[in-house]
N, C-alpha and C positions, 0 to 999 in steps of 0.2 A: 226242548231245544227252542230257543227262540230263532226265528228267520230274521236273518239281516236284511233290510230293505235297502236297496240301491239309492245312492244319494239324487234327489231330484235335480235333474240339469236344467239350468235356464233356458226357456223358451228361445227358439231361433228366431230373430227378427223378421217378420214377413216383408217380402219386398213391397215398396209402397212406389207410386209414381209421384211426380213432382207436385201435383196438386193435393195429394193426401198429405204429403210431408209437409206443403205448406199449411194446410188447415190444421195439422196436429200441432205446430209450432206454434201458430198463431193463437189456438186455444190456450196453451200453455201459459202464454202472457197475458190471458185474462179477455181475449176477443171473444165477443158472443154474436156478432154480425158481421156480414162480409156484403159492403155495399158495393154496386157494381152495375155497368151496362153491357150487356152480351157482346161476346167476340169471340171468335174461333181460335184465336191465339190462346186464350185463357179457360178453355173448356175443361183441362184438367182440374183447375181450381174449382169450378162449380162440382165436378163428378167428385172431387174429394170432400166436399162440403155435405153434398148428398149422402154418401156412404159413410160419412163419420159417425160415431157412435156416442152421444146422440147426434144428429145431423145438426150442422151449423147452419142457422138461417141465412138465405140469400135474399137481401134487398135490392131489388132492380129497378133503376130509376131511367129518367127520360134525356137526362144529359149528364156526360161523366163529371162536369163540375159539381152536380149536387150529389154525386156518390161522395166525390172527395170531402165536401161540405159536410156530409152527413156524419162521414168517418171523423172529420175534426171535432164536431159538435159531440159526438160520443165521447172524445176524449176529454172535452172541456166538463162536461156534464159527470162522468164516471171518474175522471182523474186515472183512465187506464187508455192504452194505446188504441187507437181505432184503425180499422183496415178498410181500404178502399183496392179494388181490382179493375184496371182499365186494360181494353185491348190495346194492340199494338197502334202506332202511327196517329191518327185524330183522335183515337181514345184517349192516348197520353196527352197530346198537346190540347186538347178540351179541358183537361183538367190542371193546367198550369197556373191559371189565376187562383184557384182553390188551394192548390199546393202553396202557393206564395202566401196566401191568407194565412194558413197554418204556420208556415217559418214566421211571418210577423207578429202572430200572436203567441207563439212558443208552444205550439200543440203537438202532442205525441202522436203522430199518425206514419203509419207504415204504407205505401202507395206501392202496390206490386203491379206490373205492367207485362204485356205480352211483348213478344220480339219475334223477328224473323228467323228462321233455321239458320243456324250456324252454318249448315252443309249449302247454304244456297245463297249466302252473304255476298254481296257484291255483283249478284246475277239480276238485280231488279225484281226481288221476291216481292209480293203483297205486302204493301206497307213497311217497307223496309226502310228504317230510319234509326241513327244511333242516338237513343233518347237520354242517355246521362249527361251529356255535355250540356243538354237543355235544362235539365232539372239542377244541376249541380250549384249555381248560385244562391238557390233557394231551399236546400236541403243540406241536412248535417252530412248526409252521405248519399251519393248517386253512382249506381254502378250496376255491371251486368253479371246475372249467374249464368255460366256457361253448361254446366254439369250437373245433373241430379245429385251426384255423392256430395257435391258441395254446398248444397241447397239449405239443408237442416242448419247447419253452422252460420251460414250467410243470414238466414232469416232471423235465427236466435239473436245475432249481433245487431240485426236491423231494429228489432223491437227493443232491445236492452238499451241501443243507442237513441230510439227516438224518446224513451221515457226516462233517459238520464238529463239532470240539469246541466245547461239549460235546454229545456226540451224542445222538439220540433219534428218536422218530417224527415223520413228516410224513403229513398226512392230506389228499387230493384226492379229491373225488366229481367225476364226470363225467357232465355231462348226457348225454341220449340223443343229442341232436346232435352233441357233441363225442365221442360214443365211436364213432357210427356213419359220420358224414359223413366226407369224404376230402379231404386237402390234399396238394399237391405241393411245399411248402416243404422246404428243406434241414435234415437232422438235425443238431444241435448235437454237438461232439465235447467229452467232459467235460473241464473246466478241471483242470490238477493243484491238489491242495489245497494251500493256504498256512499252514503250521504258525507258530504263534504263539511266539517267543522269549522266555523268560521273563525277568525284570528281572535283568541281571547283579548289580547291587548287592545285591538282595533273597537271590540265591543265595549271595553271598559271606558276607552276614550269618548266613544259615542255616549255613553250612559252619564259621563260627567259633563258633556255639552250640554245634553238636555236638563241635567239637574241645574245647570247655570242659567239657563234660558229662561226668559220671562213670558214671551209669547211664541211658543214652538207650535208646529202643526205637523200632523203625520198623514201620510198619503199611503193608502192600501191599494194596490194594483191587481191585476189578474194572477200574476205568479204566486201571490200570497195564497190563494186559492188553490192553483195547481201543485204547489208545494206541499199541500196538506198543513200549512199554517195558520188556518182561519181561526182555529180556536185559541192558538196561542198569540195571534195578534189581537184578540178580542180581550183576552185576558190582560196584555200589557197595557192596551190602552186604557182600560177600566182601572188598573192599578196606578197609571201614572196620573190620569185624569187630562190627558193631553187631547185637544179638539183633533178630529179625524175628518178627512175628505177621502171617498173612494172613487174608485172608476173600473171599468171593465168588468172582469168576472170578482174583482175585489167588492163589487155593490153587494151588500146584504151581510158583508161580515160584520158590521154594526148595523142590526137591523132597523129598518124605518121606525122612526120615533125615538131612536136611542138618544139620550142626552147630549152625548159627546158628537154626535153625527151633525157635521155643520157645513155639508156640499152646498147647502142654499147660501151660504155665506162665503163662498168660494173667494170671490174677488177680495173682501175685506179681510180674509184669512190669509191668503197669500200675500195681500199688500202690505198688511201690517206685522207680519211674522219677523221673529228675529231668529228663527231656527226651522229648518222644515227637512223633515226625513221622509225620504220618499222609498217605500218597499215595494219591489215585485212589480215596477214599471219602468221604463224608460223615461229619460226626461226629454222627451221629443215634443211637437207641436202642441199636444194636449196639454202640457204642463209648462208651456210658454219657454220651453227649452232650459227650464231649470232657473229662470231668473224670477227670484221671488223677492219680497221686500219692496225697499225704496219708497214707499208711501210717507208723504208728508214732510220729505227732505230725509227721511232716514237713509241708511245704507243698505245694499241688497242682503237680503239674509243669508246666512251661511246654509250650505245644503249637505245633508247627509245621505248616501246612496247605499241601499241593501238591495242585493241582487241574488239570485240562487247560483249564479256561477260567475266567476271572473270577468268572464268575456261580455258579460252584460253591465257591468260598471260604466258608468259614465267619464268618455275621455274628452269631451268638448268643452267640460266645465272645471274649473278649479274647486275640489270638494273640501268641505271641511272635515270630512270623514266618509269612512266606507267600508262594508264588510260583504264577503260573499260565501255563499256555502247555504248550509240548512236554516231555512229562514225561522222555524221554531227555535232552533238552539241561539240565532241572531237576537229573537224578541227577550229570550229567557236571559242571555248574557248581558243585554243593554239594561234590563230591568234590576239586574243583580246589582250591577254598577251604580245604577240611578238610585236603588234604595239606600244606599250608603252615602250619599250625597245630598238628595234632595229634601227639600221642605215640604211636607205634606199639604196637600192643597195649595201648591204654589202658583197653579195655572188657573185658580177659579175665577178671577176678575176677567182675565183674558177668555176664559171659554164662556163667562156671562154674557160678555159684550157681543160674541160671535152669535150665540143663543138667541139673542134680542134680533141682531141683524136677520138669521134665519127665520126666526118666527115673523117678522115683517115680510121678508119676501114670500113665505108661504100665503101669509094673510092677504098679499096682493094677486095672489092665484085665484082666487075665490071668483073674481068678476069674470076671468077669461074661462074658468073651468064651467061655469053656468050660463055664459054668453048664448042669448038668443039672438044672435044676428044672422041676418041672411044675405049673403052665402053663410055658410056654417063656419065659424072659427074653429080650427083645428084643435085648439085646446078643449073644446066643449067635448070632442070625442072622449078625451082623458077624464074629464069631469064624470063621464057616465061609464067609463071602465073600471075605474079604481075602485069604487064600491063593489063591483062585482067580482074582483079578483080575489081567490082564496091564498091563504098563507103562503103554500107550496107552489103557487102558480109560475110557470116558466114564461116568461115574456121574451120575446125576440124582436129586435128592430133590423128592418132592412130597407134603408132608404137615406134621406138626407134631410130636408126641413122637417118633414112629419116626424121621423124617428128622432130629431132633435129635441121637439116636444116630449116624446117619451123618456129620453133621457133626464129632463128637467123636472117630469112630474112622476115617473113610476120609480117609487124606492122599494127594493126587495125587502120582504120580511126575512128571507133566509139567504145566506149564501148558497151560489150555484144555481140561481133563478132567473139570471138576467144574461143574455146573449146579444151581440152587436158586431157587426164585421170587423172590429178592431182598427189599428191605425193604418193598415193597409186601404181601407176604406172601399172594398170591392163590393158593389153591390151584385145582388143575385144568391147572397148566403141563405136567404130566407127559408125556402123549401127544404132544403138538405138539413137546416139547423132544426127546422120543424119536425120532419121525420126522425130525426134522431131523438129529441125531446120526448116524442110520444112513446117511442120505443124505451127510454132510460127511465121515464116517468110515468108508467102507464095509467096511475090513479090521479095524476095532477091536471089542472087545466093547462094547455098550452094554447099560447095567443101568439099570433105573428102580426105583427103591425109593418104594413108594407106602406112605402111610398109608391104612386102610381107608375112613376119611371122604374124604380126597382122591380117593380112586379112583372114588367115585362122580360126580364131576364130569367125567371124561374117559374112561371105560372103554369107551365103544361106538366109540371111535376105533381101539381093536383091529382093527376091520373095515377102518380104512384101512390099518393095518399089514399084513394079511392081504392085501386087493384088490392092495396094490402091492408085495407080498413084500418085506416088511422085517422080518427077524428081530430082535427086541428080548427080553431077559430082562427080566421084570416080578415084583418081588417086594412083596407085601402083608403088613406088619406087623398083623396083624388082631386088635386087642385090643376090638373090638365096642363103641368109644365114641370120642366128640371128646375125646380126652385132654387137650389143650390148654387145654380148658375145664372137663372133668369135675374134676379134680384142683383147679385154681386156686378153682372155686366152692365145693366142698367144703370149703376152707381159709376161706373167707370166711364161708360161711354155715352151713357143716355139714351141707348138703345139695347135692344137683345135680339139674336139671331140662334137658330138651332136650340131653342129652349122651351118650345111649346108642343103640347101632346093635344090629343083628341079629347075635347071636353066631354064628348057624349060616350066615351069608352065604358063598355059595360062588362067590365071585369068580373062580376058577378054571374053574367050569362056564359062566362066561359068555364067556369067552376060547374055552373048546372050541366054545361055540355058534357063535360068531363065525368060527370055521375055525382057531384056534390050539390051543396045547396047554396043559395046565395040571395042577396036583394040590394036594390039601389036605395038609397037614403038621401033626400035634399031637405028634408025638414029636422032641426035638432032636436024637437020633441019625439022624433021617432028612433033616434040613435039607441036609447036605453032598451026599449022592446025589441029592436033589431037583434043587439047583443045578447038578449034574454033567449031568442029564438036560436040564435047561433051555438049558445051554449046547451041548449036542450036538444039540439038536433041530433047528436052523435053520428054526424058525418062530418067530413071537410066541409067549411061554410063559409062563404066570404059576404063581409059587409061592405059595400062598395058605398063610400059617403063623398059626397060632392063638397068641396071646401073652398074657402075664400081664396084664390090665387092672388089676391093684393097683400095678404098677411104673410110676412117673412119672419123667419124665427130670428130674433135678435142674438147676433152673434158678433164677438169682438175679432175673430179671425177665422179664416178659411183654411189656415194651416200651409197656406202656399209660401 
């Protein structure tokens, strides 16, 4: 006689404290690292990370903004939400500029903050501050979790919201009760993301507009990368033959040297275009607020805007067409309509003219990139750096004038390999971005290009690189001034104030004092050998290069 076995009963959920719940939910949404600066209000989250199976790495930094910048860069590089944990009061307010940067960049970041106990609220507890109203303008949601029982669902919603187009930061602070108390409720499983399908009629109309155009230009921005539409965008560009200009994280979608990449002919392309399709980036100051064409007495060019969500479509400009939703689907739908109406090779002459312009611009670079001038021309640094960069190198810009040269000369070979502060223009992103890049791309070169002004915002976090054994090559273009302010003020008023820095500042010695390596370069012939030593060092290494203060980056606008 066969013995009947009792049915297996589902395991009773074990009580977890708020920190353990937070780590489990974050991990379910793809989080691999917690970025933080220590504080007692958030101790349970550290305990949750340490006791998780496997433990979640805790990357502790020297300033809270670095923690949020690292979480944001993780989101940029991996296209999954990043996590920053900030203690109450000044820990959270120190992170506000970084949260704002993530807001402007459309980066999916969840920031969890500590908060004074509800039981002591209003009595003057340590760092008692109602944080959510401060963060509300620059987040998709900003709220307080008061109980451990509510925490899992709130966190699951936070990660899903941060990662839903249009992506952006979400802030939750946890009262001491929510963080320290326990709950045995089930943990939610992340729901699959629902992509929004763009309006097919709108895509058809855009495809027909493109087919009728003689001189179109396609602009690819950060959201094309973040939406996972980089392959679709490349296929669309190559099928249609349209000239392409990239910005932000859109750089590298058409790899450097691609025949249709005409970023170096940007002025001619935008000035002569009779249709501009802008995908995945706002029509802000970087794109002349969407005013294209108008050259040689021609009318302004019609503009089409493609965005990952309807709230990102431009409202300040009359658009010839627009579509919002999944950007891969948008490119496919436009291509289908274009295919039925276009003349193959119809943009060949226009593309050829822009290729000639781009080639001429690149040819003029040679003199700058090889300059032997003393003091050192900042372009010479890039002349030495470029041949030393591998195809998968991650290049990070943190600065004004010096990083503008990087934007001109550094053209990524792959998407997801360039990061800068973005349209908010917040300096200090550099070390947080570099920390994240080294973790996300452990086998790649990571190069951080600093202006000397920008270096002052985050250089102490070299200590973080050293403690966590994260080798990064840093280059400071040291012109001893705030170049982006000094030269425009001189042009406006004939003088400048509050724009000079110490010409003898030894940023390299700061890095050495923190346990890294570095050297000071004043001879252009020594730049290349110094970079070689930096790449070979295997430690955080800073090359501090004295550059000519009189050289200003040639720009047509400051964005004001």
